[in-house]
N, CA, C and O atoms as a printed pandas DataFrame, in Angstrom:
     atom_number atom_name residue_name chain_id  residue_number  x_coord  y_coord  z_coord
0              1         N          MET        A               1    0.803   -1.202    0.000
1              2        CA          MET        A               1    0.000    0.000    0.000
2              3         C          MET        A               1    0.846    1.266    0.000
3              4         O          MET        A               1    0.351    2.332   -0.366
4              5         N          ALA        A               2    2.100    1.175    0.398
5              6        CA          ALA        A               2    2.921    2.377    0.482
6              7         C          ALA        A               2    3.058    3.074   -0.867
7              8         O          ALA        A               2    2.978    4.300   -0.940
8              9         N          MET        A               3    3.260    2.312   -1.924
9             10        CA          MET        A               3    3.473    2.926   -3.241
10            11         C          MET        A               3    2.238    3.675   -3.737
11            12         O          MET        A               3    2.364    4.842   -4.108
12            13         N          PRO        A               4    1.050    3.064   -3.764
13            14        CA          PRO        A               4   -0.093    3.826   -4.272
14            15         C          PRO        A               4   -0.529    4.974   -3.368
15            16         O          PRO        A               4   -1.037    5.983   -3.855
16            17         N          VAL        A               5   -0.338    4.833   -2.068
17            18        CA          VAL        A               5   -0.799    5.867   -1.147
18            19         C          VAL        A               5    0.204    7.006   -1.022
19            20         O          VAL        A               5   -0.181    8.175   -1.044
20            21         N          TYR        A               6    1.506    6.671   -0.889
21            22        CA          TYR        A               6    2.527    7.678   -0.604
22            23         C          TYR        A               6    3.513    7.906   -1.747
23            24         O          TYR        A               6    4.393    8.759   -1.629
24            25         N          SER        A               7    3.390    7.169   -2.846
25            26        CA          SER        A               7    4.328    7.242   -3.973
26            27         C          SER        A               7    5.763    6.970   -3.544
27            28         O          SER        A               7    6.707    7.511   -4.119
28            29         N          ALA        A               8    5.915    6.135   -2.542
29            30        CA          ALA        A               8    7.236    5.759   -2.035
30            31         C          ALA        A               8    7.171    4.306   -1.572
31            32         O          ALA        A               8    6.421    3.996   -0.646
32            33         N          PRO        A               9    7.935    3.411   -2.189
33            34        CA          PRO        A               9    7.833    1.996   -1.856
34            35         C          PRO        A               9    8.314    1.642   -0.448
35            36         O          PRO        A               9    7.966    0.579    0.067
36            37         N          ASP        A              10    9.097    2.498    0.174
37            38        CA          ASP        A              10    9.657    2.181    1.486
38            39         C          ASP        A              10    9.036    3.004    2.613
39            40         O          ASP        A              10    9.593    3.051    3.709
40            41         N          HIS        A              11    7.901    3.649    2.372
41            42        CA          HIS        A              11    7.257    4.457    3.409
42            43         C          HIS        A              11    6.661    3.538    4.473
43            44         O          HIS        A              11    5.845    2.671    4.161
44            45         N          ARG        A              12    7.072    3.728    5.738
45            46        CA          ARG        A              12    6.575    2.902    6.848
46            47         C          ARG        A              12    5.369    3.586    7.466
47            48         O          ARG        A              12    5.523    4.496    8.281
48            49         N          TYR        A              13    4.198    3.170    7.096
49            50        CA          TYR        A              13    2.980    3.825    7.556
50            51         C          TYR        A              13    2.288    3.080    8.694
51            52         O          TYR        A              13    1.285    3.564    9.218
52            53         N          ALA        A              14    2.799    1.916    9.087
53            54        CA          ALA        A              14    2.182    1.158   10.178
54            55         C          ALA        A              14    3.268    0.515   11.027
55            56         O          ALA        A              14    4.304    0.103   10.505
56            57         N          SER        A              15    3.039    0.430   12.311
57            58        CA          SER        A              15    4.007   -0.248   13.184
58            59         C          SER        A              15    3.947   -1.747   12.911
59            60         O          SER        A              15    2.917   -2.269   12.486
60            61         N          GLY        A              16    5.038   -2.418   13.154
61            62        CA          GLY        A              16    5.087   -3.852   12.917
62            63         C          GLY        A              16    5.277   -4.234   11.462
63            64         O          GLY        A              16    5.040   -5.383   11.088
64            65         N          TYR        A              17    5.698   -3.295   10.640
65            66        CA          TYR        A              17    5.941   -3.541    9.219
66            67         C          TYR        A              17    7.040   -4.586    9.085
67            68         O          TYR        A              17    8.136   -4.360    9.598
68            69         N          ILE        A              18    6.811   -5.705    8.431
69            70        CA          ILE        A              18    7.785   -6.807    8.428
70            71         C          ILE        A              18    8.611   -6.909    7.153
71            72         O          ILE        A              18    9.502   -7.755    7.075
72            73         N          THR        A              19    8.347   -6.087    6.165
73            74        CA          THR        A              19    9.144   -6.165    4.938
74            75         C          THR        A              19   10.468   -5.430    5.099
75            76         O          THR        A              19   10.543   -4.444    5.833
76            77         N          PRO        A              20   11.511   -5.901    4.421
77            78        CA          PRO        A              20   12.805   -5.227    4.492
78            79         C          PRO        A              20   12.756   -3.882    3.769
79            80         O          PRO        A              20   11.818   -3.618    3.017
80            81         N          PRO        A              21   13.767   -3.027    3.992
81            82        CA          PRO        A              21   13.818   -1.745    3.275
82            83         C          PRO        A              21   13.773   -1.990    1.765
83            84         O          PRO        A              21   14.311   -2.981    1.271
84            85         N          TRP        A              22   13.130   -1.082    1.047
85            86        CA          TRP        A              22   12.908   -1.270   -0.382
86            87         C          TRP        A              22   13.103    0.044   -1.106
87            88         O          TRP        A              22   12.418    1.024   -0.812
88            89         N          ASN        A              23   14.018    0.076   -2.040
89            90        CA          ASN        A              23   14.249    1.269   -2.847
90            91         C          ASN        A              23   13.387    1.215   -4.106
91            92         O          ASN        A              23   12.814    0.176   -4.435
92            93         N          SER        A              24   13.305    2.330   -4.794
93            94        CA          SER        A              24   12.589    2.350   -6.070
94            95         C          SER        A              24   13.211    1.338   -7.021
95            96         O          SER        A              24   14.371    0.957   -6.869
96            97         N          TRP        A              25   12.437    0.914   -7.987
97            98        CA          TRP        A              25   12.887   -0.133   -8.897
98            99         C          TRP        A              25   13.733    0.421  -10.036
99           100         O          TRP        A              25   13.670   -0.074  -11.162
100          101         N          ILE        A              26   14.517    1.439   -9.745
101          102        CA          ILE        A              26   15.385    2.057  -10.752
102          103         C          ILE        A              26   16.484    1.080  -11.180
103          104         O          ILE        A              26   16.878    1.058  -12.347
104          105         N          ASN        A              27   16.977    0.275  -10.236
105          106        CA          ASN        A              27   18.057   -0.669  -10.533
106          107         C          ASN        A              27   17.618   -1.724  -11.544
107          108         O          ASN        A              27   18.442   -2.259  -12.286
108          109         N          CYS        A              28   16.331   -2.018  -11.573
109          110        CA          CYS        A              28   15.758   -3.042  -12.458
110          111         C          CYS        A              28   16.287   -4.435  -12.180
111          112         O          CYS        A              28   16.236   -5.294  -13.061
112          113         N          SER        A              29   16.790   -4.682  -10.993
113          114        CA          SER        A              29   17.288   -6.029  -10.718
114          115         C          SER        A              29   16.920   -6.527   -9.328
115          116         O          SER        A              29   17.419   -7.567   -8.899
116          117         N          ALA        A              30   16.075   -5.822   -8.630
117          118        CA          ALA        A              30   15.705   -6.260   -7.282
118          119         C          ALA        A              30   14.243   -6.672   -7.249
119          120         O          ALA        A              30   13.395   -6.068   -7.908
120          121         N          GLU        A              31   13.964   -7.704   -6.476
121          122        CA          GLU        A              31   12.585   -8.123   -6.275
122          123         C          GLU        A              31   12.403   -8.510   -4.811
123          124         O          GLU        A              31   13.368   -8.871   -4.137
124          125         N          MET        A              32   11.199   -8.436   -4.331
125          126        CA          MET        A              32   10.911   -8.823   -2.966
126          127         C          MET        A              32   10.231  -10.186   -3.002
127          128         O          MET        A              32    9.249  -10.384   -3.717
128          129         N          ILE        A              33   10.761  -11.116   -2.227
129          130        CA          ILE        A              33   10.251  -12.478   -2.179
130          131         C          ILE        A              33    9.386  -12.632   -0.926
131          132         O          ILE        A              33    9.839  -12.367    0.188
132          133         N          PHE        A              34    8.149  -13.058   -1.119
133          134        CA          PHE        A              34    7.227  -13.308   -0.016
134          135         C          PHE        A              34    7.081  -14.822    0.113
135          136         O          PHE        A              34    6.567  -15.486   -0.786
136          137         N          ASP        A              35    7.537  -15.353    1.234
137          138        CA          ASP        A              35    7.521  -16.796    1.435
138          139         C          ASP        A              35    7.076  -17.087    2.858
139          140         O          ASP        A              35    6.798  -16.170    3.631
140          141         N          MET        A              36    7.009  -18.377    3.200
141          142        CA          MET        A              36    6.649  -18.779    4.550
142          143         C          MET        A              36    7.502  -19.993    4.902
143          144         O          MET        A              36    7.711  -20.878    4.072
144          145         N          THR        A              37    7.991  -20.026    6.140
145          146        CA          THR        A              37    8.800  -21.154    6.584
146          147         C          THR        A              37    7.899  -22.352    6.867
147          148         O          THR        A              37    6.674  -22.232    6.850
148          149         N          SER        A              38    8.511  -23.510    7.129
149          150        CA          SER        A              38    7.729  -24.703    7.462
150          151         C          SER        A              38    6.987  -24.525    8.783
151          152         O          SER        A              38    6.002  -25.218    9.039
152          153         N          ALA        A              39    7.454  -23.596    9.626
153          154        CA          ALA        A              39    6.777  -23.286   10.884
154          155         C          ALA        A              39    5.690  -22.229   10.685
155          156         O          ALA        A              39    5.127  -21.715   11.651
156          157         N          GLU        A              40    5.404  -21.915    9.427
157          158        CA          GLU        A              40    4.388  -20.933    9.042
158          159         C          GLU        A              40    4.674  -19.516    9.546
159          160         O          GLU        A              40    3.767  -18.772    9.917
160          161         N          VAL        A              41    5.963  -19.169    9.549
161          162        CA          VAL        A              41    6.412  -17.823    9.900
162          163         C          VAL        A              41    6.727  -17.099    8.601
163          164         O          VAL        A              41    7.377  -17.675    7.729
164          165         N          PRO        A              42    6.286  -15.855    8.445
165          166        CA          PRO        A              42    6.596  -15.125    7.207
166          167         C          PRO        A              42    8.109  -15.016    6.987
167          168         O          PRO        A              42    8.863  -14.731    7.918
168          169         N          ASP        A              43    8.529  -15.240    5.771
169          170        CA          ASP        A              43    9.933  -15.123    5.373
170          171         C          ASP        A              43    9.967  -14.183    4.177
171          172         O          ASP        A              43    9.749  -14.604    3.041
172          173         N          ILE        A              44   10.239  -12.921    4.432
173          174        CA          ILE        A              44   10.207  -11.888    3.396
174          175         C          ILE        A              44   11.608  -11.304    3.253
175          176         O          ILE        A              44   12.211  -10.871    4.235
176          177         N          TYR        A              45   12.120  -11.296    2.026
177          178        CA          TYR        A              45   13.477  -10.799    1.800
178          179         C          TYR        A              45   13.593  -10.263    0.379
179          180         O          TYR        A              45   12.754  -10.538   -0.478
180          181         N          THR        A              46   14.644   -9.498    0.150
181          182        CA          THR        A              46   14.902   -9.003   -1.200
182          183         C          THR        A              46   15.915   -9.926   -1.880
183          184         O          THR        A              46   16.742  -10.561   -1.226
184          185         N          SER        A              47   15.827   -9.978   -3.179
185          186        CA          SER        A              47   16.703  -10.826   -3.967
186          187         C          SER        A              47   16.984  -10.125   -5.287
187          188         O          SER        A              47   16.219   -9.263   -5.718
188          189         N          GLU        A              48   18.075  -10.497   -5.917
189          190        CA          GLU        A              48   18.386   -9.913   -7.218
190          191         C          GLU        A              48   17.761  -10.772   -8.310
191          192         O          GLU        A              48   17.909  -11.994   -8.310
192          193         N          THR        A              49   17.072  -10.136   -9.227
193          194        CA          THR        A              49   16.419  -10.844  -10.322
194          195         C          THR        A              49   17.460  -11.303  -11.336
195          196         O          THR        A              49   18.362  -10.544  -11.691
196          197         N          HIS        A              50   17.337  -12.528  -11.797
197          198        CA          HIS        A              50   18.271  -13.086  -12.764
198          199         C          HIS        A              50   18.167  -12.311  -14.086
199          200         O          HIS        A              50   17.065  -11.996  -14.534
200          201         N          MET        A              51   19.298  -12.009  -14.699
201          202        CA          MET        A              51   19.341  -11.215  -15.926
202          203         C          MET        A              51   18.521  -11.829  -17.059
203          204         O          MET        A              51   17.902  -11.101  -17.834
204          205         N          THR        A              52   18.507  -13.149  -17.165
205          206        CA          THR        A              52   17.749  -13.789  -18.222
206          207         C          THR        A              52   16.269  -13.487  -18.109
207          208         O          THR        A              52   15.600  -13.258  -19.117
208          209         N          LEU        A              53   15.753  -13.485  -16.895
209          210        CA          LEU        A              53   14.347  -13.155  -16.673
210          211         C          LEU        A              53   14.084  -11.694  -17.011
211          212         O          LEU        A              53   13.067  -11.375  -17.627
212          213         N          LEU        A              54   14.984  -10.811  -16.617
213          214        CA          LEU        A              54   14.815   -9.395  -16.934
214          215         C          LEU        A              54   14.781   -9.157  -18.442
215          216         O          LEU        A              54   13.963   -8.378  -18.931
216          217         N          GLU        A              55   15.661   -9.822  -19.172
217          218        CA          GLU        A              55   15.702   -9.665  -20.632
218          219         C          GLU        A              55   14.412  -10.166  -21.266
219          220         O          GLU        A              55   13.926   -9.582  -22.234
220          221         N          ARG        A              56   13.860  -11.238  -20.727
221          222        CA          ARG        A              56   12.628  -11.801  -21.258
222          223         C          ARG        A              56   11.413  -10.901  -20.984
223          224         O          ARG        A              56   10.457  -10.887  -21.759
224          225         N          CYS        A              57   11.461  -10.158  -19.884
225          226        CA          CYS        A              57   10.324   -9.340  -19.488
226          227         C          CYS        A              57   10.337   -7.933  -20.081
227          228         O          CYS        A              57    9.342   -7.215  -19.988
228          229         N          VAL        A              58   11.427   -7.543  -20.675
229          230        CA          VAL        A              58   11.522   -6.179  -21.214
230          231         C          VAL        A              58   10.881   -6.054  -22.516
231          232         O          VAL        A              58   10.876   -4.971  -23.100
C-alpha cells in the first residue's frame, strides 16, 4: 500500500511492518520475495532478479 498511497515503496505507515527496506525499482534487478517457513512464519526478503528473466520481461 505504500506505493499507491505515498508514492514511495519504502514508506513505513504502520508499526510492525515486516518487509525489508525497499528502494525504487530504478536498478531493475531487485525483487521482494514473499515466502513462509515450514513453521508458518513469514519469510520476506529481497533478492536480485536473474538477468535472463529481466531480458525476457523487457
